[in-house]
Steps between C-alpha positions, in 0.01 A plus 500: 500500500777739582667438164183556293401829662782712344416353157130590540596855605726531198224381267256753651756777455554403139124496433464843662782635283337364182163643600651836583690515174222388269195628689176311568400234256242615245194288461384452142164384375465303182169587336339272249333612181162490672613760755652718232187475286274590791719791606513633144124468461424680825753773429370539146142525624596778742687688227202467263262643762729797560537557126124492448450756777770718351349473152156593636642810665698598191196447277277716719767770520547495121128518432434765763798721425297725270248572777775554755676745271182707459370492859829502688474485878145630467406144409515416870320813627219557249159356588312531171539251217472672162808387305368628168470849649841492669369485859550157652654340806461216745468693828130412543521138387818443700327633810204271435728201440684545828177573690326184380810291569541635854132438581538145369810437710343645817209258460692199369791486746298437822282251312801320355687497832207350688437240230866401480531466878184289519617265224852458638426497873137417578341312209455122548740289298215348296371847407832674444572374149146583389538857623838534330354380170202733534719805558721406205195458277373843604825647366429335163153652453501742200487866587192556285306269733599715799400809303155366420458390860596845622270678255182294541521364855748697706403855399139487631623349828777755551288813439341497851844435651651796314211719609545396863875563487453847351232586756701406808859539381458784254713720725796310353573687176532206259191327647274801448230516232444867408239411237280308743285652775366238741238743630352551153244226423532569127868403496556139394805287577577468128773757556699216658493275193806441281731629773860424583377331817296241309782447251742453789279230655484313169877516454548394864311178431738437211814585696412311820555144363852582377595670825345215700704237316827685560426559868391140555825368353700734723308416818539126434881545495517638853762290688348206685755531779396857577133401489553217747723716716232768533236241587734328748550831680125524558393709203151456360435424133427867435807606695718262300362644176564855616852431632629249242294463183421865425850635578655226286265569212500880520724539197286260300187685606644827375622338181162335435326830562722679252456227240124535544540875466683445172207306361248749636678783320469326164149358525296595192174327409352469848564869570380601152162329557442661838620861480365805322806648322592863558816693420518706816635429848216392729622489861167368630527122474133431581357711217470396140753583230857377510742353250817295466779476247416149386129579468577814302713301257222242456245779450689712247707242314247402229433856380837662564677708238870429431610776736255391772630147459846634581356670808336173608832322458663765719232443766563127474871559554428697817281216631763242399773680693275547803406132524859398431620716787242349735585141404875554530442654842301194604775263383763701684305493826429126476866421428623694806244359745527188710214343309689555175810317622558152632430451867755363740241342727 
């Protein structure tokens, strides 16, 4: 034993010298043709998507350049839409687009959050898959169906609600209804038809399934160890959800909300069937008359002159950039959140 120990020490010293001189051993991975084919296909698909988005933006910019050159920065501040007379802009329709989208998100987010929490935390196992499939099928319903539902069924039901809101909360500026006097028996609630409020409810029903699906996936990924730890420390089911599930999924909730906002900004047919178009800023969301960029394009496209077509393309470019900004913001938030990364639990 005493004779072998110096030899072992010498061997260890030699190994240390080799390691120090050559550095740590590099590990190499030999990929087969299947791996290379899959990687190339995935990378090519991502590049194609980016190229398509870039081509769409370049096409809209090219087609709308004539309108931009005539209107200048007034294109974003002018309310009227008379391209053939030289007075046109998207200030009114942009305001209506954002207003309808915000109303939709304010209604859809609590509904989606409650539905997602029920499916992931409270629903029986036998019922859970049915609820998941139902929510996914709701996201696949065509927008024209939601528009017809909003026009024929929802509007008559919402009119008394809008009247009640304006009567009791009219002291809030955007909830007022200057053209309706509740003390006058001759005034009818038709002033509340075709409003941004009704359009926002319709769009909320379209946005909620998408937001619900994203939130449900995020809540289901909450670490099991943290769930069990909270329950072991005496927390109730609700307390565990508030202390573990919701904080873990906060980034996904924000990302799902912004993705829903991106769709709400670009919704066309459902809004077009419900609203009464106007080219003026209407700050009162309960009263009739509002507009959106996508609905304006659908309304004016068939009878547009060549110059008005350029103006419509410019409006489409503004909507494209707005939705792109919202979606990129959602992706950034999801990627930086705990729910967007792998959990260590």
